[in-house]
Structure formats: structure tokens, C-alpha cells
N, C-alpha and C positions, 0 to 999 in steps of 0.2 A: 503494499499500499504506499502511496506517496504522502509524504508529510505536508501537514497545512502550511508550513513555512515555505516549502518548494511551490505549492500551489500559488499561495500568496504572491510570491515572488514573479510568477508567471502573470498573474492578473496585473501586477503593478506594472510588469514590462509591456503587457498589451495596452494599458492605459498611456504609457508613454509614447508608444508606437502610433497610437491613434493621435495623440498631441503633434507629434513629428509629422505626420501625414497632413493635419490641418495646418500646420505651419508652412509647409511646402506648398499646398493649394493656394493659402491665402497669399503667400508671396508671388506665386506664378500667375494667378487668375484673379485674385481679390475675391475669392469665394471660398467659404468653409461649409462643405457638404453637411446637410442636416445629418446624414449617416453616422458622422463623426461623433457629433454631440450625443446623438442616440446611443450609439456604442458605448460611449464613456458612461452614460447613465446606467445602461443595462450591466456593465461590468460592475458597479458600484456595490451592488449585494454580495457579489462573490469576495470583494475587498473586505466588506463587514464580517463576512462569515469565516474568512480564512485569516485575518489578521491576528497577530499575537497577543495585542491588548485591545480591551473593549473600546469600540467606537460610538460616541454619541450621535447615532444615525438620526434621530428625531431633531437634534440641533442642527445636523447638516443639512436635513430636509429644509429646515427654517433659514438657514443661510441661503442655500440655493434658490428658494423662493423668492427671498428678498433681492438677491443678485438677479434674477430673472425679471422681477418687476422694475428694479431701476435700469437694467438693461433695456427693457422695452420701453421706457420713457425716453432714455436717451436716444434708441433707434427713432422713435416717434419724432424727434428733433433733428434727426438726421446727423446726430453726433457720433454714433458708432452704426456698424452694419448689423443687420439681423442676426447673421452668423456669428459675429463676435459676441452679441447678447446671449445667444443660445450656449455657445461654447463656455463663456465665462460662467454661466449658471451651473453648467454641466461639471465644471472643474471645481466651483465652489461646493458641490455636493461632496465632492471628495476631500476637499480642504476642512470642511465644517468648521466649527466655532474655535477649534484648537488652533488650526493651521491657517486660517483665512489670512490674518494679516501678514505673515511672511509670504504667502502667495500673492497677495495683493501689492506688497512691497516689490518683489522681484518683478512682477507684471508691469507695474507703473515705472520702475526704473528701466527695464528692457524697452519699453514702449517710448520714454523719453530719449533715450539712446538711438533708436530707430528714426523716431521723428527728427531729431537733430541731424541724423546721417542723411535723410532724405532731404530736408532742408538745405544742408550744405550741397549735396549733389545737384539739387535743382537750381540753386542760386548761383553756385561758382563752376559746376562741372559741365552743365548744359545751357548755358545762357544762349548760345546761338542756336543750337539745336531745337531748343523749345520755341523759338520765333520762327522757324524755317517751315515751310511746308503749306502754309495757307495764306490766302491774300490780308486777312486781318490780323496776322502774326500771332494767332492762338496756337498754331502747331498741332491743332486737332487732338491734343493729347489729354489725359486725365487732368481733373482740376488738381491743384497743388496741395489740397488738403487731405487726398487719399493717403491712407496709411494703413498697411495690412497688420493692424493690430492682432490677429490671430497669432503672428509669431511671439509676440510678446505675452500673449495669454498661455500659448504652449511653453514658453521659457519658465514661466510662473509655475506652470503645471509639471513640467519635467522636473523643475527643483523640488516640488513637492514628491513626485515618484521617487527620486533619489533618496529623500528623506524617509519615505516608507520601506525602501530597499535597505536601508542601514539601519533600519528599527527606531527610527524618529516618529 
């Protein structure tokens, strides 16, 4: 029989793999497939049942619900994408009340770094390319505010997965 810690490690690895897939898709296409967030949520009960320490799953559901409501409000105001809102809620479920603040901190810090890098790229590395291609000089490209925030959410989630894998 396979021991619970080994199963738990596999569940956490699947969680991390889904996050990495979300990051790649968001970076490539600015889309986070719904199946990724759904898969993360579906894996959560296996995490709860195989973890070495008890998990406050009721508190985690509350945190995830609050994250989803806040995410949907931000989405309705066009501040984040719908995929970002669903992914952050799914990962917040795994973080729960105990790990939410470290998850949020890593996500916010990574998002800031990505935002600054994109700003620098658009400001200094592509000034000519951004104005080429259309008569009005718009270049026909995406708006300057597009940010693949799924990458940042994935970074926060992978940090969480590493914490779970080493027993945190």
C-alpha cells in the first residue's frame, strides 16, 4: 500500500503542474483555461484527506469564497481577467486562512515585478515597434495595461506547493 505522504506529494505535484500550465497559457495567450481552476479545486479534497496535519477546510472554503467575490468585483470593473479571478479563488482554497497571507504576498510581489518588467519593455525596448504598423500610430497591439497576472498567481501557488511538499 502506498503511504499517505507519498500520495499527498503526488497531489501537491499535480497542483503545482496545473499552476505552471496556467502560467504558460496566460503568458502565451492571456487566457487561463477554466479546466485549470476546476482541476485545482477538484484536487483540494485529496489534499485535505492526505495531508500529514489537519487542515481547516471550512476556513479555506470561506477564504476561497471571499477571494472569488472580490475577484468578480475586480473583474466587473475590468481590473483583472475572469480567469485570474477564478484561479486566485482556487489557489486561495488551498492556502486557507493559515497560508493566505504568504500566498498573497508572493503573488503581489511577483505581479509587481512582472508589471515593472512589462512597463520597462514597452517604454524603452519597443518604442519604435509600438508605433509602427497602423496609420494612427497605435500599432494595433494590446493595450499597455494587459498583464498576464496568472503568472504571478501561479508563483504564489507554487510557493505554497513547495511549502506543503516540505511539510509546511
